[in-house]
DOLO-729007 format. One record per residue (C-alpha): residue number from 1; residue in one letter; x, y, z. Coordinates in steps of 0.25 Angstrom, whole numbers, plus 5000, padded with zeros to 4 digits. Example, Ala and Ser with C-alpha at 12.3 -4.5 7.8 and 13.67 -1.06 7.14 Angstrom:
<num = 1 residu = A xx = 5049 yy = 4982 zz = 5031>
<num = 2 residu = S xx = 5055 yy = 4996 zz = 5029>
# end
This chain:
<num = 1 residu = X xx = 5522 yy = 5373 zz = 5309>
<num = 2 residu = X xx = 5515 yy = 5371 zz = 5324>
<num = 3 residu = X xx = 5516 yy = 5385 zz = 5332>
<num = 4 residu = X xx = 5521 yy = 5384 zz = 5345>
<num = 5 residu = X xx = 5516 yy = 5391 zz = 5356>
<num = 6 residu = X xx = 5525 yy = 5403 zz = 5361>
<num = 7 residu = X xx = 5531 yy = 5403 zz = 5375>
<num = 8 residu = X xx = 5525 yy = 5415 zz = 5385>
<num = 9 residu = X xx = 5534 yy = 5421 zz = 5396>
<num = 10 residu = X xx = 5525 yy = 5426 zz = 5407>
<num = 11 residu = X xx = 5532 yy = 5432 zz = 5421>
<num = 12 residu = X xx = 5528 yy = 5426 zz = 5434>
<num = 13 residu = X xx = 5529 yy = 5433 zz = 5448>
<num = 14 residu = X xx = 5542 yy = 5429 zz = 5450>
<num = 15 residu = X xx = 5547 yy = 5435 zz = 5437>
<num = 16 residu = X xx = 5551 yy = 5421 zz = 5431>
<num = 17 residu = X xx = 5545 yy = 5419 zz = 5416>
<num = 18 residu = X xx = 5537 yy = 5408 zz = 5413>
<num = 19 residu = X xx = 5535 yy = 5400 zz = 5402>
<num = 20 residu = X xx = 5520 yy = 5399 zz = 5396>
<num = 21 residu = X xx = 5515 yy = 5393 zz = 5383>
<num = 22 residu = X xx = 5508 yy = 5405 zz = 5375>
<num = 23 residu = X xx = 5502 yy = 5399 zz = 5362>
<num = 24 residu = X xx = 5498 yy = 5408 zz = 5351>
<num = 25 residu = X xx = 5488 yy = 5399 zz = 5346>
<num = 26 residu = X xx = 5480 yy = 5402 zz = 5359>
<num = 27 residu = X xx = 5469 yy = 5411 zz = 5356>
<num = 28 residu = X xx = 5473 yy = 5419 zz = 5369>
<num = 29 residu = X xx = 5485 yy = 5422 zz = 5364>
<num = 30 residu = X xx = 5487 yy = 5434 zz = 5354>
<num = 31 residu = X xx = 5499 yy = 5439 zz = 5346>
<num = 32 residu = X xx = 5505 yy = 5452 zz = 5346>
<num = 33 residu = X xx = 5515 yy = 5451 zz = 5335>
<num = 34 residu = X xx = 5506 yy = 5458 zz = 5325>
<num = 35 residu = X xx = 5502 yy = 5470 zz = 5335>
<num = 36 residu = X xx = 5518 yy = 5472 zz = 5337>
<num = 37 residu = X xx = 5524 yy = 5480 zz = 5347>
<num = 38 residu = X xx = 5523 yy = 5494 zz = 5342>
<num = 39 residu = X xx = 5515 yy = 5502 zz = 5354>
<num = 40 residu = X xx = 5501 yy = 5506 zz = 5349>
<num = 41 residu = X xx = 5498 yy = 5494 zz = 5339>
<num = 42 residu = X xx = 5485 yy = 5488 zz = 5340>
<num = 43 residu = X xx = 5476 yy = 5475 zz = 5338>
<num = 44 residu = X xx = 5464 yy = 5472 zz = 5338>
<num = 45 residu = X xx = 5460 yy = 5456 zz = 5338>
<num = 46 residu = X xx = 5447 yy = 5448 zz = 5341>
<num = 47 residu = X xx = 5448 yy = 5433 zz = 5346>
<num = 48 residu = X xx = 5440 yy = 5423 zz = 5351>
<num = 49 residu = X xx = 5446 yy = 5412 zz = 5360>
<num = 50 residu = X xx = 5442 yy = 5401 zz = 5368>
<num = 51 residu = X xx = 5441 yy = 5403 zz = 5383>
<num = 52 residu = X xx = 5450 yy = 5396 zz = 5391>
<num = 53 residu = X xx = 5449 yy = 5387 zz = 5403>
<num = 54 residu = X xx = 5443 yy = 5393 zz = 5416>
<num = 55 residu = X xx = 5440 yy = 5407 zz = 5410>
<num = 56 residu = X xx = 5432 yy = 5413 zz = 5421>
<num = 57 residu = X xx = 5429 yy = 5412 zz = 5435>
<num = 58 residu = X xx = 5431 yy = 5398 zz = 5439>
<num = 59 residu = X xx = 5418 yy = 5393 zz = 5445>
<num = 60 residu = X xx = 5411 yy = 5405 zz = 5442>
<num = 61 residu = X xx = 5410 yy = 5407 zz = 5428>
<num = 62 residu = X xx = 5418 yy = 5410 zz = 5414>
<num = 63 residu = X xx = 5420 yy = 5407 zz = 5400>
<num = 64 residu = X xx = 5420 yy = 5391 zz = 5396>
<num = 65 residu = X xx = 5433 yy = 5386 zz = 5392>
<num = 66 residu = X xx = 5433 yy = 5387 zz = 5376>
<num = 67 residu = X xx = 5422 yy = 5397 zz = 5377>
<num = 68 residu = X xx = 5426 yy = 5409 zz = 5364>
<num = 69 residu = X xx = 5431 yy = 5421 zz = 5370>
<num = 70 residu = X xx = 5430 yy = 5433 zz = 5360>
<num = 71 residu = X xx = 5441 yy = 5444 zz = 5361>
<num = 72 residu = X xx = 5443 yy = 5457 zz = 5357>
<num = 73 residu = X xx = 5458 yy = 5463 zz = 5358>
<num = 74 residu = X xx = 5465 yy = 5475 zz = 5357>
<num = 75 residu = X xx = 5480 yy = 5472 zz = 5357>
<num = 76 residu = X xx = 5489 yy = 5486 zz = 5358>
<num = 77 residu = X xx = 5504 yy = 5487 zz = 5359>
<num = 78 residu = X xx = 5511 yy = 5495 zz = 5369>
<num = 79 residu = X xx = 5524 yy = 5496 zz = 5374>
<num = 80 residu = X xx = 5524 yy = 5486 zz = 5384>
<num = 81 residu = X xx = 5516 yy = 5476 zz = 5378>
<num = 82 residu = X xx = 5502 yy = 5472 zz = 5369>
<num = 83 residu = X xx = 5489 yy = 5479 zz = 5378>
<num = 84 residu = X xx = 5477 yy = 5469 zz = 5375>
<num = 85 residu = X xx = 5464 yy = 5475 zz = 5377>
<num = 86 residu = X xx = 5452 yy = 5466 zz = 5374>
<num = 87 residu = X xx = 5440 yy = 5460 zz = 5378>
<num = 88 residu = X xx = 5435 yy = 5445 zz = 5379>
<num = 89 residu = X xx = 5421 yy = 5440 zz = 5378>
<num = 90 residu = X xx = 5414 yy = 5427 zz = 5382>
<num = 91 residu = X xx = 5404 yy = 5419 zz = 5388>
<num = 92 residu = X xx = 5406 yy = 5415 zz = 5402>
<num = 93 residu = X xx = 5398 yy = 5404 zz = 5408>
<num = 94 residu = X xx = 5395 yy = 5402 zz = 5425>
<num = 95 residu = X xx = 5384 yy = 5400 zz = 5434>
<num = 96 residu = X xx = 5375 yy = 5410 zz = 5440>
<num = 97 residu = X xx = 5380 yy = 5411 zz = 5455>
<num = 98 residu = X xx = 5364 yy = 5414 zz = 5459>
<num = 99 residu = X xx = 5357 yy = 5401 zz = 5453>
<num = 100 residu = X xx = 5369 yy = 5393 zz = 5448>
<num = 101 residu = X xx = 5363 yy = 5393 zz = 5432>
<num = 102 residu = X xx = 5374 yy = 5394 zz = 5421>
<num = 103 residu = X xx = 5378 yy = 5408 zz = 5418>
<num = 104 residu = X xx = 5384 yy = 5413 zz = 5404>
<num = 105 residu = X xx = 5388 yy = 5427 zz = 5403>
<num = 106 residu = X xx = 5396 yy = 5434 zz = 5392>
<num = 107 residu = X xx = 5410 yy = 5441 zz = 5395>
<num = 108 residu = X xx = 5417 yy = 5452 zz = 5391>
<num = 109 residu = X xx = 5430 yy = 5454 zz = 5397>
<num = 110 residu = X xx = 5440 yy = 5465 zz = 5394>
<num = 111 residu = X xx = 5453 yy = 5466 zz = 5397>
<num = 112 residu = X xx = 5467 yy = 5473 zz = 5394>
<num = 113 residu = X xx = 5481 yy = 5468 zz = 5396>
<num = 114 residu = X xx = 5494 yy = 5472 zz = 5394>
<num = 115 residu = X xx = 5503 yy = 5459 zz = 5388>
<num = 116 residu = X xx = 5519 yy = 5465 zz = 5389>
<num = 117 residu = X xx = 5530 yy = 5463 zz = 5381>
<num = 118 residu = X xx = 5542 yy = 5453 zz = 5387>
<num = 119 residu = X xx = 5550 yy = 5465 zz = 5386>
<num = 120 residu = X xx = 5540 yy = 5476 zz = 5391>
<num = 121 residu = X xx = 5550 yy = 5478 zz = 5402>
<num = 122 residu = X xx = 5560 yy = 5485 zz = 5392>
<num = 123 residu = X xx = 5549 yy = 5491 zz = 5383>
<num = 124 residu = X xx = 5537 yy = 5496 zz = 5392>
<num = 125 residu = X xx = 5539 yy = 5496 zz = 5407>
<num = 126 residu = X xx = 5547 yy = 5507 zz = 5416>
<num = 127 residu = X xx = 5562 yy = 5503 zz = 5420>
<num = 128 residu = X xx = 5559 yy = 5510 zz = 5433>
<num = 129 residu = X xx = 5548 yy = 5500 zz = 5437>
<num = 130 residu = X xx = 5551 yy = 5494 zz = 5451>
<num = 131 residu = X xx = 5555 yy = 5479 zz = 5451>
<num = 132 residu = X xx = 5544 yy = 5475 zz = 5460>
<num = 133 residu = X xx = 5535 yy = 5482 zz = 5451>
<num = 134 residu = X xx = 5540 yy = 5475 zz = 5439>
<num = 135 residu = X xx = 5538 yy = 5462 zz = 5446>
<num = 136 residu = X xx = 5523 yy = 5465 zz = 5448>
<num = 137 residu = X xx = 5522 yy = 5469 zz = 5433>
<num = 138 residu = X xx = 5527 yy = 5455 zz = 5428>
<num = 139 residu = X xx = 5518 yy = 5449 zz = 5437>
<num = 140 residu = X xx = 5505 yy = 5453 zz = 5430>
<num = 141 residu = X xx = 5511 yy = 5456 zz = 5417>
<num = 142 residu = X xx = 5508 yy = 5449 zz = 5403>
<num = 143 residu = X xx = 5516 yy = 5446 zz = 5393>
<num = 144 residu = X xx = 5518 yy = 5443 zz = 5378>
<num = 145 residu = X xx = 5527 yy = 5434 zz = 5373>
<num = 146 residu = X xx = 5531 yy = 5431 zz = 5358>
<num = 147 residu = X xx = 5521 yy = 5441 zz = 5356>
<num = 148 residu = X xx = 5510 yy = 5432 zz = 5361>
<num = 149 residu = X xx = 5501 yy = 5435 zz = 5373>
<num = 150 residu = X xx = 5490 yy = 5427 zz = 5380>
<num = 151 residu = X xx = 5478 yy = 5433 zz = 5384>
<num = 152 residu = X xx = 5471 yy = 5423 zz = 5392>
<num = 153 residu = X xx = 5474 yy = 5427 zz = 5407>
<num = 154 residu = X xx = 5470 yy = 5441 zz = 5403>
<num = 155 residu = X xx = 5457 yy = 5435 zz = 5399>
<num = 156 residu = X xx = 5455 yy = 5427 zz = 5411>
<num = 157 residu = X xx = 5456 yy = 5439 zz = 5420>
<num = 158 residu = X xx = 5447 yy = 5448 zz = 5411>
<num = 159 residu = X xx = 5436 yy = 5438 zz = 5410>
<num = 160 residu = X xx = 5437 yy = 5434 zz = 5426>
<num = 161 residu = X xx = 5435 yy = 5449 zz = 5429>
<num = 162 residu = X xx = 5422 yy = 5450 zz = 5418>
<num = 163 residu = X xx = 5416 yy = 5437 zz = 5423>
<num = 164 residu = X xx = 5405 yy = 5439 zz = 5435>
<num = 165 residu = X xx = 5409 yy = 5433 zz = 5448>
<num = 166 residu = X xx = 5394 yy = 5428 zz = 5453>
<num = 167 residu = X xx = 5388 yy = 5427 zz = 5439>
<num = 168 residu = X xx = 5373 yy = 5426 zz = 5438>
<num = 169 residu = X xx = 5363 yy = 5422 zz = 5429>
<num = 170 residu = X xx = 5356 yy = 5435 zz = 5430>
<num = 171 residu = X xx = 5357 yy = 5446 zz = 5439>
<num = 172 residu = X xx = 5343 yy = 5442 zz = 5445>
<num = 173 residu = X xx = 5345 yy = 5428 zz = 5446>
<num = 174 residu = X xx = 5339 yy = 5424 zz = 5460>
<num = 175 residu = X xx = 5347 yy = 5411 zz = 5464>
<num = 176 residu = X xx = 5344 yy = 5400 zz = 5470>
<num = 177 residu = X xx = 5336 yy = 5397 zz = 5482>
<num = 178 residu = X xx = 5346 yy = 5396 zz = 5495>
<num = 179 residu = X xx = 5337 yy = 5386 zz = 5501>
<num = 180 residu = X xx = 5334 yy = 5376 zz = 5487>
<num = 181 residu = X xx = 5342 yy = 5381 zz = 5476>
<num = 182 residu = X xx = 5329 yy = 5384 zz = 5468>
<num = 183 residu = X xx = 5332 yy = 5395 zz = 5457>
<num = 184 residu = X xx = 5325 yy = 5406 zz = 5462>
<num = 185 residu = X xx = 5323 yy = 5413 zz = 5447>
<num = 186 residu = X xx = 5315 yy = 5400 zz = 5443>
<num = 187 residu = X xx = 5307 yy = 5401 zz = 5457>
<num = 188 residu = X xx = 5304 yy = 5415 zz = 5460>
<num = 189 residu = X xx = 5295 yy = 5412 zz = 5469>
<num = 190 residu = X xx = 5302 yy = 5401 zz = 5478>
<num = 191 residu = X xx = 5305 yy = 5403 zz = 5493>
<num = 192 residu = X xx = 5305 yy = 5397 zz = 5505>
<num = 193 residu = X xx = 5298 yy = 5398 zz = 5519>
<num = 194 residu = X xx = 5307 yy = 5407 zz = 5528>
<num = 195 residu = X xx = 5310 yy = 5402 zz = 5542>
<num = 196 residu = X xx = 5314 yy = 5411 zz = 5552>
<num = 197 residu = X xx = 5327 yy = 5405 zz = 5557>
<num = 198 residu = X xx = 5323 yy = 5408 zz = 5571>
<num = 199 residu = X xx = 5311 yy = 5397 zz = 5570>
<num = 200 residu = X xx = 5321 yy = 5387 zz = 5562>
<num = 201 residu = X xx = 5324 yy = 5380 zz = 5576>
<num = 202 residu = X xx = 5310 yy = 5380 zz = 5581>
<num = 203 residu = X xx = 5305 yy = 5374 zz = 5569>
<num = 204 residu = X xx = 5315 yy = 5363 zz = 5570>
<num = 205 residu = X xx = 5311 yy = 5361 zz = 5584>
<num = 206 residu = X xx = 5296 yy = 5360 zz = 5580>
<num = 207 residu = X xx = 5299 yy = 5350 zz = 5569>
<num = 208 residu = X xx = 5306 yy = 5342 zz = 5579>
<num = 209 residu = X xx = 5295 yy = 5343 zz = 5590>
<num = 210 residu = X xx = 5284 yy = 5339 zz = 5579>
<num = 211 residu = X xx = 5293 yy = 5327 zz = 5574>
<num = 212 residu = X xx = 5293 yy = 5323 zz = 5588>
<num = 213 residu = X xx = 5278 yy = 5324 zz = 5590>
<num = 214 residu = X xx = 5276 yy = 5314 zz = 5578>
<num = 215 residu = X xx = 5285 yy = 5304 zz = 5584>
<num = 216 residu = X xx = 5277 yy = 5305 zz = 5598>
<num = 217 residu = X xx = 5265 yy = 5304 zz = 5591>
<num = 218 residu = X xx = 5270 yy = 5291 zz = 5583>
<num = 219 residu = X xx = 5275 yy = 5286 zz = 5595>
<num = 220 residu = X xx = 5260 yy = 5286 zz = 5602>
<num = 221 residu = X xx = 5254 yy = 5281 zz = 5592>
<num = 222 residu = X xx = 5262 yy = 5269 zz = 5592>
<num = 223 residu = X xx = 5261 yy = 5267 zz = 5606>
<num = 224 residu = X xx = 5246 yy = 5267 zz = 5604>
<num = 225 residu = X xx = 5245 yy = 5258 zz = 5594>
<num = 226 residu = X xx = 5254 yy = 5248 zz = 5601>
<num = 227 residu = X xx = 5244 yy = 5249 zz = 5614>
<num = 228 residu = X xx = 5232 yy = 5245 zz = 5603>
<num = 229 residu = X xx = 5239 yy = 5232 zz = 5599>
<num = 230 residu = X xx = 5241 yy = 5227 zz = 5612>
# end
């Protein structure tokens, strides 16, 4: 018999229920039925999942889609839901911001998140909380539905925080020459003759004068040749 994905209900900013497909066959979806709802119950597990699309900092560095992500998790049952603590390990790929060479970097992202039961209001939340506080809490809360929770949004946030905003191939990378683009690490003696900007205009004027003198000399030689022919 074919298993059908369950339906997950999330809470929007306006408090409206939104239906989203949550498939227990997805390696980033976890089942809490064996853990139970008795506070203090623990479950430890490891799992390897494929990295989803756009898993990192767009255009800078990230874990390629389909690359293995090693997960080490600790699930703890509490009054409000399931507290998930863990570490994700993967290899990110990007480009050095100095020399534009490819960069590969091992990433270890730690995270902790509470996944609340749908009836958490009746189980663990203070009945004295103000309505405005409830709305702000609902906006950021993640929920368990039918005993399942999706770890992907938590992993995305954790990996982005663990990745460098400006990756480099090595800390001592000298980068590229700003004038010609050559790699300075491969050409440590590379340099360009420095020209004082205060003399740049005069240098251009001198070159113009020289070109004018050449043209005049060319005209004089031509005139002399014409006289000889006559």
